[in-house]
N, C-alpha and C positions, 0 to 999 in steps of 0.2 A: 585470736578469739580470747577474752579474758573469761577464766574460769572463776566465777565468784565464790562457789562453794570450798574451795581450796585455800587452806590457811597456812602460811609458812611455819608456825609454830606448832601446827599439829601435823602436817605431812612432810615437812622439811623442802628445803630449797632445792636439793637434787630432784625430788619428786616432782617438783613445779615445773623444772627446768626440763625435764624428761617428757612431761605431758605438754608443755608448749613447743617442745620441739615436734612432736608428734603431731599436735595442732597444726603447726605451720608445715609440714610435710603434706597433712591430708589437705590443706588448703591450697597448695602448690598443685597437688593431683586433680582438685577440683577445676582450678584456672586453666591446666594443661586438658583438661576433658573439653572445657567450655572452648579453649582455643582451637581444639581439634574439630569440634562441632561446628564453631564458625567457621574455620575453614572449607568444610563439606558444604556448609550452606553456600558460601561464596562461591564455590565451584559449580554447584547446581544452579544457583543464581545466573551466572556467567553463561552456561549453557542454555537455559531457557531464554536469555536476552539475545544469544547469537541465533537460536532458532527462531525466535520471533523477528528479529532483524531479516532473517533469510526467507522468511514467509513473507513480510511486508515487500522485499524486494521483489520477490516472485508476482505478488499481488500489483505492485506499482508497473512492472513489465507487461502482465496481462492486461492491464488498465490502459496502458499505453498503447499496447497492440489493439485492444478493443477501440480505442479513442482514434487511431489511425486507420481502422478498418471502417468506422463509420465516416470518416472524414473522406476516405475515398468513394463510399458507397453514395455518399450525399452529393459530392461533386461529380461522380457519374450520373446520377439522377439528373442534377442540375444541366449537365452537358446534353443527356438525352432529351431534356424538356427544350433546351436550346435548338436542337437538331430539328425537333419536331417542329417549332415554332418557323424555323427557316424552311421546313419542307412546306408548312401550310402556307407560308406566303408566297412562294415558288408557285405552289398549286392555285392559289387564289389570282397570282399574275398570269399564269396560264389560262386560266378560266376568262380572264377578262379579255387577254388577246385573243382567245379564240371567238369568244361572242362579238367582239369589234371586228374580226374578219369576217364573220359569219354576217354580221349587221351590213358590211361594206359589200359582201357578194349578193345580199339580197336586194340591195338598190337598184332601181330600175337604171338601165344606161342612159346616161345624160344626153339630152339631144347636142349634137354638134352642130353649129351653123354653116 
């Protein structure tokens, strides 16, 4: 930092050199504090990111488990529907056969020559 109010003819070169050294030292301290704070922020940011990744992974696994559960439920429902349809067809076939046999039994005996 340049000090404009210091003049070498009024204060002397040694005083200006000392003040510049002090200023340089304070500047280095400020830079070091900034560096330390940046490191703290970096560590905190990494921790937040890691936690966010962990949560996203948990959500991904939970949503995958939910998708798998829904898929199983859907296919179980479809399979039940197929079974019901087969049972209904079989029942209809049996009803048809029963009516056919009843109709045949109700026919008068045919006259034999």
